[in-house]
A tleap script that builds the chain and sets N, CA, C and O, in Angstrom:
source leaprc.protein.ff14SB
mol = sequence {
  NMET PRO LEU THR ASN ALA ASP ASP TYR GLY
  ILE MET ILE ASN ILE THR LYS GLY ASN LYS
  MET LYS THR LYS GLU LEU LYS GLU GLN LEU
  TRP GLN ALA TYR TYR THR ALA LYS ASP GLU
  GLY ALA SER ARG GLU VAL THR ASN ALA ILE
  LEU ASP VAL MET VAL ILE ALA ASP LYS GLU
  ALA GLU LYS LYS ARG GLU ASN LYS GLU LEU
  VAL SER PRO CHIE
}
set mol.1.N position { 0.847 -1.189 0.000 }
set mol.1.CA position { 0.000 0.000 0.000 }
set mol.1.C position { 0.882 1.239 0.000 }
set mol.1.O position { 1.752 1.374 0.861 }
set mol.2.N position { 0.675 2.148 -0.953 }
set mol.2.CA position { 1.505 3.343 -1.024 }
set mol.2.C position { 1.254 4.271 0.163 }
set mol.2.O position { 0.150 4.343 0.702 }
set mol.3.N position { 2.312 4.973 0.551 }
set mol.3.CA position { 2.194 5.905 1.665 }
set mol.3.C position { 1.613 7.247 1.243 }
set mol.3.O position { 1.101 7.997 2.073 }
set mol.4.N position { 1.693 7.546 -0.047 }
set mol.4.CA position { 1.172 8.819 -0.546 }
set mol.4.C position { 0.322 8.562 -1.774 }
set mol.4.O position { 0.220 7.433 -2.255 }
set mol.5.N position { -0.275 9.605 -2.264 }
set mol.5.CA position { -1.038 9.492 -3.509 }
set mol.5.C position { -0.233 10.078 -4.659 }
set mol.5.O position { -0.799 10.681 -5.571 }
set mol.6.N position { 1.096 9.902 -4.621 }
set mol.6.CA position { 1.978 10.475 -5.636 }
set mol.6.C position { 1.593 10.027 -7.037 }
set mol.6.O position { 1.686 10.813 -7.979 }
set mol.7.N position { 1.162 8.777 -7.193 }
set mol.7.CA position { 0.789 8.313 -8.529 }
set mol.7.C position { -0.405 9.062 -9.094 }
set mol.7.O position { -0.605 9.069 -10.309 }
set mol.8.N position { -1.202 9.691 -8.242 }
set mol.8.CA position { -2.304 10.513 -8.728 }
set mol.8.C position { -1.786 11.691 -9.546 }
set mol.8.O position { -2.510 12.232 -10.382 }
set mol.9.N position { -0.546 12.088 -9.311 }
set mol.9.CA position { 0.047 13.212 -10.027 }
set mol.9.C position { 1.001 12.759 -11.117 }
set mol.9.O position { 1.761 13.572 -11.644 }
set mol.10.N position { 0.979 11.496 -11.463 }
set mol.10.CA position { 1.731 11.010 -12.601 }
set mol.10.C position { 3.141 10.548 -12.309 }
set mol.10.O position { 3.934 10.390 -13.237 }
set mol.11.N position { 3.481 10.327 -11.056 }
set mol.11.CA position { 4.827 9.859 -10.754 }
set mol.11.C position { 4.864 8.355 -10.979 }
set mol.11.O position { 4.172 7.596 -10.300 }
set mol.12.N position { 5.671 7.940 -11.928 }
set mol.12.CA position { 5.792 6.522 -12.273 }
set mol.12.C position { 7.243 6.093 -12.109 }
set mol.12.O position { 7.884 5.689 -13.079 }
set mol.13.N position { 7.755 6.176 -10.912 }
set mol.13.CA position { 9.162 5.915 -10.673 }
set mol.13.C position { 9.335 4.553 -10.010 }
set mol.13.O position { 8.741 4.272 -8.969 }
set mol.14.N position { 10.163 3.710 -10.635 }
set mol.14.CA position { 10.429 2.388 -10.078 }
set mol.14.C position { 11.752 2.426 -9.337 }
set mol.14.O position { 12.818 2.394 -9.951 }
set mol.15.N position { 11.681 2.493 -8.020 }
set mol.15.CA position { 12.908 2.521 -7.232 }
set mol.15.C position { 13.032 1.270 -6.373 }
set mol.15.O position { 13.824 1.230 -5.431 }
set mol.16.N position { 12.261 0.268 -6.697 }
set mol.16.CA position { 12.308 -0.965 -5.929 }
set mol.16.C position { 13.271 -1.948 -6.570 }
set mol.16.O position { 13.629 -1.798 -7.739 }
set mol.17.N position { 13.685 -2.936 -5.825 }
set mol.17.CA position { 14.528 -4.034 -6.310 }
set mol.17.C position { 15.836 -3.541 -6.925 }
set mol.17.O position { 16.358 -4.160 -7.851 }
set mol.18.N position { 16.364 -2.432 -6.416 }
set mol.18.CA position { 17.665 -1.965 -6.858 }
set mol.18.C position { 17.700 -1.290 -8.209 }
set mol.18.O position { 18.785 -0.965 -8.691 }
set mol.19.N position { 16.565 -1.066 -8.843 }
set mol.19.CA position { 16.562 -0.377 -10.124 }
set mol.19.C position { 16.895 1.097 -9.895 }
set mol.19.O position { 16.221 1.784 -9.127 }
set mol.20.N position { 17.939 1.571 -10.568 }
set mol.20.CA position { 18.344 2.957 -10.399 }
set mol.20.C position { 17.941 3.750 -11.627 }
set mol.20.O position { 17.979 3.254 -12.753 }
set mol.21.N position { 17.557 4.982 -11.384 }
set mol.21.CA position { 17.135 5.856 -12.458 }
set mol.21.C position { 18.139 6.994 -12.560 }
set mol.21.O position { 18.588 7.526 -11.545 }
set mol.22.N position { 18.484 7.359 -13.761 }
set mol.22.CA position { 19.376 8.489 -13.954 }
set mol.22.C position { 18.653 9.768 -13.551 }
set mol.22.O position { 17.429 9.871 -13.644 }
set mol.23.N position { 19.439 10.732 -13.104 }
set mol.23.CA position { 18.873 11.999 -12.643 }
set mol.23.C position { 18.028 12.657 -13.732 }
set mol.23.O position { 16.969 13.218 -13.449 }
set mol.24.N position { 18.495 12.587 -14.968 }
set mol.24.CA position { 17.753 13.209 -16.075 }
set mol.24.C position { 16.369 12.574 -16.220 }
set mol.24.O position { 15.375 13.281 -16.383 }
set mol.25.N position { 16.306 11.256 -16.163 }
set mol.25.CA position { 15.021 10.557 -16.277 }
set mol.25.C position { 14.111 10.916 -15.108 }
set mol.25.O position { 12.919 11.172 -15.280 }
set mol.26.N position { 14.698 10.928 -13.925 }
set mol.26.CA position { 13.934 11.277 -12.726 }
set mol.26.C position { 13.340 12.675 -12.852 }
set mol.26.O position { 12.162 12.889 -12.568 }
set mol.27.N position { 14.161 13.612 -13.278 }
set mol.27.CA position { 13.683 14.988 -13.389 }
set mol.27.C position { 12.607 15.130 -14.473 }
set mol.27.O position { 11.664 15.904 -14.314 }
set mol.28.N position { 12.749 14.389 -15.564 }
set mol.28.CA position { 11.714 14.426 -16.600 }
set mol.28.C position { 10.366 13.982 -16.022 }
set mol.28.O position { 9.332 14.600 -16.277 }
set mol.29.N position { 10.399 12.904 -15.242 }
set mol.29.CA position { 9.155 12.423 -14.642 }
set mol.29.C position { 8.641 13.384 -13.582 }
set mol.29.O position { 7.432 13.568 -13.441 }
set mol.30.N position { 9.548 13.993 -12.841 }
set mol.30.CA position { 9.117 14.948 -11.824 }
set mol.30.C position { 8.514 16.203 -12.460 }
set mol.30.O position { 7.542 16.749 -11.940 }
set mol.31.N position { 9.081 16.667 -13.579 }
set mol.31.CA position { 8.466 17.810 -14.266 }
set mol.31.C position { 7.066 17.444 -14.758 }
set mol.31.O position { 6.134 18.243 -14.664 }
set mol.32.N position { 6.934 16.241 -15.277 }
set mol.32.CA position { 5.614 15.787 -15.717 }
set mol.32.C position { 4.651 15.762 -14.535 }
set mol.32.O position { 3.505 16.196 -14.645 }
set mol.33.N position { 5.127 15.252 -13.413 }
set mol.33.CA position { 4.291 15.208 -12.208 }
set mol.33.C position { 3.938 16.615 -11.732 }
set mol.33.O position { 2.809 16.871 -11.313 }
set mol.34.N position { 4.907 17.519 -11.799 }
set mol.34.CA position { 4.679 18.904 -11.376 }
set mol.34.C position { 3.551 19.540 -12.195 }
set mol.34.O position { 2.607 20.102 -11.639 }
set mol.35.N position { 3.664 19.442 -13.531 }
set mol.35.CA position { 2.642 20.064 -14.382 }
set mol.35.C position { 1.284 19.370 -14.251 }
set mol.35.O position { 0.244 20.027 -14.300 }
set mol.36.N position { 1.291 18.064 -14.087 }
set mol.36.CA position { 0.040 17.345 -13.877 }
set mol.36.C position { -0.603 17.784 -12.568 }
set mol.36.O position { -1.804 18.046 -12.511 }
set mol.37.N position { 0.203 17.860 -11.527 }
set mol.37.CA position { -0.310 18.288 -10.218 }
set mol.37.C position { -0.880 19.693 -10.298 }
set mol.37.O position { -1.959 19.973 -9.775 }
set mol.38.N position { -0.144 20.566 -10.958 }
set mol.38.CA position { -0.599 21.954 -11.096 }
set mol.38.C position { -1.915 22.019 -11.878 }
set mol.38.O position { -2.839 22.736 -11.492 }
set mol.39.N position { -1.990 21.267 -12.976 }
set mol.39.CA position { -3.211 21.241 -13.791 }
set mol.39.C position { -4.401 20.673 -13.025 }
set mol.39.O position { -5.544 21.070 -13.255 }
set mol.40.N position { -4.124 19.739 -12.110 }
set mol.40.CA position { -5.193 19.113 -11.330 }
set mol.40.C position { -5.574 19.927 -10.098 }
set mol.40.O position { -6.455 19.535 -9.333 }
set mol.41.N position { -4.908 21.056 -9.914 }
set mol.41.CA position { -5.269 21.922 -8.794 }
set mol.41.C position { -4.611 21.573 -7.473 }
set mol.41.O position { -5.124 21.912 -6.407 }
set mol.42.N position { -3.475 20.896 -7.542 }
set mol.42.CA position { -2.762 20.555 -6.309 }
set mol.42.C position { -2.314 21.830 -5.605 }
set mol.42.O position { -2.128 22.874 -6.230 }
set mol.43.N position { -2.148 21.720 -4.318 }
set mol.43.CA position { -1.728 22.878 -3.532 }
set mol.43.C position { -0.296 23.269 -3.866 }
set mol.43.O position { 0.473 22.486 -4.424 }
set mol.44.N position { 0.034 24.488 -3.513 }
set mol.44.CA position { 1.404 24.963 -3.699 }
set mol.44.C position { 2.383 24.108 -2.893 }
set mol.44.O position { 3.523 23.899 -3.308 }
set mol.45.N position { 1.936 23.623 -1.756 }
set mol.45.CA position { 2.782 22.759 -0.923 }
set mol.45.C position { 3.193 21.501 -1.703 }
set mol.45.O position { 4.340 21.064 -1.624 }
set mol.46.N position { 2.267 20.939 -2.440 }
set mol.46.CA position { 2.560 19.730 -3.228 }
set mol.46.C position { 3.521 20.052 -4.367 }
set mol.46.O position { 4.505 19.339 -4.567 }
set mol.47.N position { 3.246 21.112 -5.109 }
set mol.47.CA position { 4.129 21.438 -6.236 }
set mol.47.C position { 5.521 21.842 -5.740 }
set mol.47.O position { 6.523 21.521 -6.378 }
set mol.48.N position { 5.584 22.533 -4.623 }
set mol.48.CA position { 6.893 22.889 -4.065 }
set mol.48.C position { 7.652 21.647 -3.607 }
set mol.48.O position { 8.876 21.590 -3.728 }
set mol.49.N position { 6.951 20.672 -3.094 }
set mol.49.CA position { 7.596 19.429 -2.668 }
set mol.49.C position { 8.223 18.715 -3.871 }
set mol.49.O position { 9.318 18.161 -3.765 }
set mol.50.N position { 7.545 18.728 -4.982 }
set mol.50.CA position { 8.088 18.107 -6.198 }
set mol.50.C position { 9.355 18.849 -6.620 }
set mol.50.O position { 10.352 18.222 -6.982 }
set mol.51.N position { 9.318 20.176 -6.576 }
set mol.51.CA position { 10.502 20.961 -6.919 }
set mol.51.C position { 11.644 20.683 -5.947 }
set mol.51.O position { 12.805 20.613 -6.350 }
set mol.52.N position { 11.313 20.527 -4.676 }
set mol.52.CA position { 12.334 20.211 -3.666 }
set mol.52.C position { 13.032 18.893 -3.971 }
set mol.52.O position { 14.245 18.773 -3.800 }
set mol.53.N position { 12.266 17.907 -4.423 }
set mol.53.CA position { 12.857 16.611 -4.774 }
set mol.53.C position { 13.835 16.780 -5.932 }
set mol.53.O position { 14.883 16.134 -5.955 }
set mol.54.N position { 13.507 17.632 -6.884 }
set mol.54.CA position { 14.417 17.877 -8.006 }
set mol.54.C position { 15.730 18.498 -7.520 }
set mol.54.O position { 16.804 18.125 -7.993 }
set mol.55.N position { 15.649 19.423 -6.598 }
set mol.55.CA position { 16.854 20.057 -6.051 }
set mol.55.C position { 17.711 19.016 -5.335 }
set mol.55.O position { 18.931 18.990 -5.500 }
set mol.56.N position { 17.077 18.169 -4.549 }
set mol.56.CA position { 17.804 17.114 -3.831 }
set mol.56.C position { 18.465 16.164 -4.824 }
set mol.56.O position { 19.613 15.766 -4.627 }
set mol.57.N position { 17.760 15.801 -5.874 }
set mol.57.CA position { 18.317 14.897 -6.884 }
set mol.57.C position { 19.543 15.525 -7.539 }
set mol.57.O position { 20.541 14.841 -7.767 }
set mol.58.N position { 19.477 16.821 -7.844 }
set mol.58.CA position { 20.624 17.509 -8.431 }
set mol.58.C position { 21.818 17.506 -7.480 }
set mol.58.O position { 22.950 17.268 -7.902 }
set mol.59.N position { 21.568 17.767 -6.207 }
set mol.59.CA position { 22.646 17.794 -5.218 }
set mol.59.C position { 23.290 16.419 -5.067 }
set mol.59.O position { 24.513 16.309 -4.981 }
set mol.60.N position { 22.469 15.373 -5.035 }
set mol.60.CA position { 23.009 14.018 -4.920 }
set mol.60.C position { 23.830 13.644 -6.155 }
set mol.60.O position { 24.888 13.027 -6.036 }
set mol.61.N position { 23.345 14.015 -7.328 }
set mol.61.CA position { 24.080 13.719 -8.557 }
set mol.61.C position { 25.418 14.456 -8.565 }
set mol.61.O position { 26.427 13.900 -8.998 }
set mol.62.N position { 25.432 15.686 -8.097 }
set mol.62.CA position { 26.667 16.464 -8.034 }
set mol.62.C position { 27.662 15.822 -7.065 }
set mol.62.O position { 28.853 15.740 -7.364 }
set mol.63.N position { 27.178 15.369 -5.909 }
set mol.63.CA position { 28.056 14.698 -4.942 }
set mol.63.C position { 28.662 13.435 -5.548 }
set mol.63.O position { 29.845 13.157 -5.355 }
set mol.64.N position { 27.854 12.674 -6.278 }
set mol.64.CA position { 28.351 11.453 -6.910 }
set mol.64.C position { 29.425 11.780 -7.941 }
set mol.64.O position { 30.435 11.083 -8.033 }
set mol.65.N position { 29.207 12.842 -8.717 }
set mol.65.CA position { 30.205 13.245 -9.714 }
set mol.65.C position { 31.509 13.656 -9.029 }
set mol.65.O position { 32.596 13.278 -9.467 }
set mol.66.N position { 31.389 14.426 -7.956 }
set mol.66.CA position { 32.586 14.870 -7.221 }
set mol.66.C position { 33.330 13.681 -6.641 }
set mol.66.O position { 34.556 13.613 -6.729 }
set mol.67.N position { 32.603 12.742 -6.049 }
set mol.67.CA position { 33.240 11.550 -5.481 }
set mol.67.C position { 33.918 10.721 -6.557 }
set mol.67.O position { 35.001 10.176 -6.346 }
set mol.68.N position { 33.275 10.631 -7.704 }
set mol.68.CA position { 33.842 9.855 -8.810 }
set mol.68.C position { 35.151 10.502 -9.281 }
set mol.68.O position { 36.121 9.807 -9.587 }
set mol.69.N position { 35.166 11.838 -9.334 }
set mol.69.CA position { 36.373 12.545 -9.742 }
set mol.69.C position { 37.501 12.341 -8.747 }
set mol.69.O position { 38.662 12.232 -9.142 }
set mol.70.N position { 37.175 12.288 -7.457 }
set mol.70.CA position { 38.192 12.096 -6.434 }
set mol.70.C position { 38.770 10.690 -6.482 }
set mol.70.O position { 39.956 10.497 -6.214 }
set mol.71.N position { 37.951 9.716 -6.817 }
set mol.71.CA position { 38.373 8.317 -6.820 }
set mol.71.C position { 39.095 7.940 -8.102 }
set mol.71.O position { 40.080 7.203 -8.063 }
set mol.72.N position { 38.622 8.433 -9.228 }
set mol.72.CA position { 39.207 8.027 -10.510 }
set mol.72.C position { 40.580 8.661 -10.702 }
set mol.72.O position { 40.786 9.828 -10.368 }
set mol.73.N position { 41.522 7.881 -11.244 }
set mol.73.CA position { 42.869 8.406 -11.485 }
set mol.73.C position { 42.868 9.427 -12.612 }
set mol.73.O position { 42.077 9.337 -13.551 }
set mol.74.N position { 43.756 10.388 -12.505 }
set mol.74.CA position { 43.838 11.437 -13.542 }
set mol.74.C position { 44.907 11.140 -14.541 }
set mol.74.O position { 45.111 11.915 -15.476 }
savepdb mol mol.pdb
quit
C-alpha cells in the first residue's frame, strides 16, 4: 500500500529491487508530475515538494560526480 497518492500526479518511478534511475530521467518524470499536479489543482505545498525533490536529486548527482572525480585516477 503506497504511503502517498503520488501516482495521482503522474509519478511513475520504479525505485524498488535496486533499479536505479538516472537523474535526467527522474527529473523528466518529476516535471511531468509537477505540471500534472498543477493542472489538477494541487496545492502549492505539493508542487513545491516536487521541486524540492528535483533540487535534492541535483545535489546528490553532483556529490556522486565529485566523489567519482576524487576516486578516478587522472
